C-alpha positions in Angstrom: 5.1 -21.0 10.0 8.6 -21.5 11.3 9.2 -21.7 15.0 10.5 -18.3 16.3 14.1 -18.5 17.5 17.3 -16.6 16.6 17.3 -16.8 12.8 19.4 -14.9 10.3 18.0 -13.5 7.0 19.2 -11.2 4.2 16.0 -9.1 4.6 13.2 -8.8 7.1 10.0 -7.2 5.8 7.6 -5.8 8.4 4.1 -5.6 7.1 2.3 -8.3 5.1 0.0 -6.3 2.9 0.4 -6.1 -0.9 3.7 -4.0 -0.7 5.2 -6.4 1.8 4.1 -9.6 0.0 5.2 -8.3 -3.4 8.6 -7.2 -2.1 9.0 -10.6 -0.4 8.2 -12.3 -3.7 10.7 -10.3 -5.8 13.5 -10.5 -3.3 13.0 -14.2 -2.8 13.0 -14.8 -6.5 16.3 -12.9 -6.7 17.8 -15.4 -4.3 17.7 -13.5 -1.0 16.6 -15.2 2.2 13.5 -13.3 3.3 11.4 -13.2 6.5 8.0 -11.6 6.3 6.5 -10.4 9.6 3.1 -9.1 10.5 1.4 -8.6 13.9 -2.0 -10.0 12.7 -1.6 -11.9 9.5 -1.2 -11.7 5.7 -3.4 -9.0 4.1 -5.1 -8.4 7.4 -5.1 -4.6 7.2 -5.8 -2.1 4.4 -4.8 -4.5 1.6 -7.3 -7.1 2.6 -10.1 -4.5 2.4 -8.9 -3.0 -0.9 -10.9 -3.2 -4.1 -7.6 -4.2 -5.7 -8.4 -2.6 -9.1 -5.7 -2.4 -11.7 -6.3 0.8 -13.6 -4.3 3.9 -14.5 -4.7 7.3 -12.9 -7.3 9.4 -14.7 -6.1 13.0 -13.9 -4.3 16.0 -15.1 -0.7 15.6 -16.4 2.1 15.5 -14.0 4.8 13.4 -12.3 2.3 11.1 -10.5 0.4 10.4 -13.7 3.6 9.6 -15.5 4.7 7.2 -12.7 1.3 5.6 -12.6 1.4 4.9 -16.4 4.6 2.9 -16.0 3.3 1.2 -12.8 0.0 0.3 -14.5 1.8 -1.4 -17.4 4.1 -3.4 -15.1 1.1 -4.3 -12.9 -1.0 -5.7 -15.7 1.9 -7.8 -16.9 2.6 -9.0 -13.3 -0.9 -9.9 -12.3 -1.8 -11.6 -15.6 1.3 -13.8 -15.5 2.4 -14.4 -11.9 -1.1 -14.2 -10.4 -3.3 -15.1 -13.4 -5.6 -17.3 -11.4 -6.2 -14.5 -8.9 -6.9 -11.9 -11.5 -10.1 -11.1 -13.4 -9.8 -9.2 -16.7 -12.7 -6.9 -17.5 -13.3 -3.7 -19.4 -13.3 -0.5 -17.3 -15.6 2.5 -17.4 -14.4 5.6 -15.5 -17.2 8.2 -15.2 -16.8 11.8 -14.0 -18.7 12.6 -10.8 -19.3 16.2 -11.9 -20.4 15.3 -15.5 -21.7 11.7 -15.8 -21.7 12.1 -19.6 -17.9 12.4 -19.5 -16.4 8.9 -19.4 -13.1 7.1 -20.2 -13.2 3.5 -21.1 -10.4 0.8 -21.3 -10.9 -2.4 -23.3 -9.0 -4.3 -20.7 -8.4 -3.7 -17.0 -8.4 -6.0 -14.0 -9.5 -6.7 -10.5 -7.4 -8.9 -8.2 -8.6 -11.1 -5.3 -6.6 -9.2 -2.7 -6.2 -11.7 0.1 -5.5 -14.8 -2.0 -3.0 -12.8 -4.2 -1.1 -11.8 -1.1 -1.1 -15.3 0.3 0.2 -16.7 -3.0 3.0 -14.2 -3.2 4.1 -15.1 0.4 3.9 -18.8 -0.3 7.2 -20.5 0.5 8.6 -17.5 2.4 9.2 -17.7 6.1 6.2 -15.8 7.7 5.9 -14.9 11.4 2.9 -13.5 13.2 4.9 -11.0 15.3 4.5 -7.5 16.6 7.7 -5.7 16.0 7.8 -2.6 18.2 11.4 -1.3 18.4 13.8 -2.8 15.9 17.4 -2.1 16.6 20.6 -2.1 14.6 23.4 -3.9 16.4 26.7 -5.0 14.9 25.6 -4.5 11.3 22.4 -6.5 11.8 18.8 -5.5 12.3 17.2 -7.1 15.3 13.4 -7.7 15.3 12.8 -9.7 18.4 14.7 -13.0 17.7 15.0 -12.4 14.0 18.2 -10.9 12.5 18.8 -9.5 9.0 21.2 -7.4 7.0 18.4 -5.2 5.7 15.1 -4.1 7.1 12.1 -3.1 4.9 9.1 -1.4 6.5 5.8 -1.8 4.6 3.4 -1.1 7.5 1.1 1.5 5.8 -0.7 4.0 8.1 -0.4 1.8 11.1 1.7 3.1 14.1 5.3 3.8 13.2 7.8 1.5 14.8 10.7 3.9 14.2 11.1 7.6 15.2 10.2 8.9 11.7 7.6 11.4 12.5 8.6 13.5 9.6 7.2 11.0 7.1 4.0 12.6 5.7 1.3 9.9 5.9 -2.5 10.1 6.2 -4.6 7.2 7.2 -7.9 6.7 5.3 -10.4 4.2 6.5 -11.7 1.9 3.7 -14.9 -0.1 3.5 -15.8 -2.6 0.8 -18.8 -5.0 0.5 -19.4 -8.1 -1.5 -23.0 -8.4 -2.7 -25.2 -10.4 -5.0 -27.7 -8.7 -7.3 -30.0 -9.7 -10.1 -28.7 -6.9 -12.2 -25.9 -7.4 -14.7 -22.5 -5.7 -14.0 -20.6 -6.2 -17.2 -17.5 -4.2 -16.4 -15.5 -2.5 -13.7 -17.1 0.9 -13.0 -15.5 3.9 -11.2 -17.6 6.9 -10.3 -18.8 7.7 -6.8 -17.6 4.3 -5.7 -16.2 1.3 -7.5 -18.5 -1.4 -8.7 -17.0 -4.6 -10.1 -17.5 -8.3 -10.9 -15.2 -10.6 -8.9 -13.5 -13.9 -9.4 -16.4 -15.4 -7.4 -19.1 -15.8 -10.0 -22.2 -13.8 -9.3 -20.5 -11.8 -6.5 -20.1 -8.0 -7.0 -17.8 -5.8 -5.0 -18.6 -2.2 -4.1 -16.1 0.0 -2.4 -14.4 1.8 -0.9 -15.8 4.6 1.3 -13.1 7.0 2.3 -13.6 8.1 5.9 -10.8 10.5 6.9 -12.4 11.2 10.3 -12.5 7.7 11.7 -9.3 6.2 13.2 -9.1 2.6 14.5 -6.5 3.9 17.0 -9.0 6.3 18.7 -10.3 4.2 21.7 -13.5 6.3 21.8 -14.3 6.1 18.1 -16.7 3.4 16.8 -17.1 2.8 13.1 -20.8 2.4 12.1 -20.6 -0.5 9.7 -24.3 -0.3 8.9 -24.0 3.3 7.9 -21.0 2.5 5.8 -22.9 -0.2 3.9 -25.8 2.2 3.3 -23.4 4.9 2.0 -21.7 2.4 -0.4 -25.1 1.2 -1.8 -26.5 4.8 -2.1 -23.5 5.9 -4.1 -23.4 2.8 -6.2 -27.1 3.3 -7.2 -26.1 6.8 -8.6 -24.1 4.9 -11.2 -26.0 1.7 -11.8 -29.5 0.4 -10.9 -28.9 -2.7 -8.8 -31.9 -4.9 -8.0 -32.4 -7.5 -5.3 -29.2 -6.6 -3.4 -28.0 -9.0 -0.7 -24.9 -8.1 1.3 -22.6 -11.1 1.8 -19.5 -9.7 3.5 -17.8 -6.6 4.8 -14.1 -5.7 4.5 -12.6 -2.8 6.4 -9.1 -1.5 6.9 -6.8 1.5 6.9 -5.1 2.5 3.7 -2.1 4.8 3.7 -1.7 7.9 1.5 1.2 10.4 1.4 0.6 14.1 2.1 1.6 14.9 -1.5 -0.1 11.9 -3.1 3.2 10.4 -4.4 4.2 7.0 -3.2 7.3 6.4 -1.1 10.3 4.2 -1.7 13.6 4.9 -0.1 15.9 5.1 2.9 14.8 6.7 6.1 16.4 9.7 7.8 17.7 9.5 11.3 16.1 12.7 12.5 18.0 13.1 15.7 21.4 12.5 14.2 20.6 14.7 11.2 19.5 17.7 13.3 22.5 17.3 15.5 24.8 17.5 12.4 22.8 20.2 10.6 21.0 22.3 13.2 20.5 25.0 10.6 17.7 22.9 9.1 15.5 24.1 11.9 16.0 27.6 10.7 14.8 26.8 7.2 18.2 26.5 5.5 18.1 24.0 2.7 20.5 21.0 2.8 21.1 18.5 0.1 19.4 15.2 1.1 22.7 13.5 0.4 24.0 15.2 3.6 21.2 13.8 5.8 22.1 10.9 8.2 20.2 7.8 7.2 19.5 4.6 9.2 21.8 1.9 7.8 20.1 -0.6 5.5 16.6 0.5 6.2 14.0 1.1 3.5 10.4 2.1 3.5 7.6 1.4 0.9 4.4 3.4 1.8 1.9 6.1 0.8 0.3 4.4 -2.2 -3.2 5.5 -1.3 -6.0 4.0 -3.4 -3.5 2.6 -5.9 -1.7 0.1 -3.7 -2.2 -2.9 -6.0 -1.2 -0.9 -9.1 2.0 0.5 -7.5 3.1 -2.6 -5.5 4.9 -4.5 -8.4 6.6 -1.3 -9.6 7.9 -0.4 -6.1 8.9 -3.9 -5.2 10.8 -4.3 -8.4 12.7 -1.1 -7.8 13.5 -2.3 -4.3 14.9 -5.5 -5.7 17.0 -3.6 -8.2 18.4 -1.5 -5.4 19.2 -4.3 -3.0 20.3 -6.9 -5.5 21.7 -4.9 -8.4 22.7 -1.7 -6.7 20.5 0.5 -8.9 19.8 3.8 -7.1 16.2 4.4 -6.0 14.2 7.3 -7.5 14.9 10.5 -5.4 11.5 11.9 -6.4 9.7 9.3 -4.3 12.1 9.2 -1.4 10.5 9.6 2.1 13.3 12.1 2.8 11.5 14.7 0.7 9.4 15.5 3.8 12.3 16.0 6.2 13.4 19.6 5.6 9.9 21.1 6.0 9.3 18.9 9.1 12.6 20.1 10.7 11.6 23.7 10.1 8.1 23.3 11.6 9.6 21.4 14.5 11.6 24.5 15.4 8.6 26.8 15.3 
């Protein structure tokens, strides 16, 4: 890890989960000088606790399913080429919770070793363990402590915002995964009440993740009951598959980030104060073209991927690279600015 001093980069990425590490990889491969920053370490949050399953979205038709189909194809290619040694290919069986006889199968899906994949993507990129609290834009450069860059990318998930962007619609969901051994055969990746999957470690099975929307690691009075979490995971897994002689090896916990409308986020961030000063009518519910909003210069966010973080990361990082390097506009449908007008109206009331 480089010694921290005043250093200049093309891009600083804050947050070293799968979105941050994949973005750092694509931008570095494109020739940009990248600094990756995290307050605790690579894949130390929700990404490190993720099941990291690479599967499409099994749901009704709509924009999210269409986006996920493209992202799934890109992800399968990315993980089986760039991260082949960290990726296990297996068939997938998706079973309905309401009707167990209804199932969808894929001949080939994948599970990724989350932590080692992130570490490999970040290999060779300047990485700093650093808590960035209030980045500032001075003389056309972003300042993150002693680091400087032309562009700043935030990939911090549901952890506390480091910019005044309260309008961004995020929900934190606590995840819990366990590694176990069992004498029972687990021939494929199974999704039903929980996910059950073989792993790259022979004989080790992963079960996860419990979604606990009530627990927050930022509540100083809340305590997560890890024993109860384990019991819930095993209880739900046994509804899908009989598992004998279970031995729990390791727990992984972390906070994943979902958007309020379930679509991921990639795009520029609105300067709320400047925009409301310029367009006060927004607080009275009058619509304004997002092109008229005031945006922070050279600031981009990737967030809100929910339980599909490892599927969406290559897709979002590639679109970010196309924007920064090739000037290709980002998709307005997934811009964080989509939440701003409604937030401005609620703020008034």
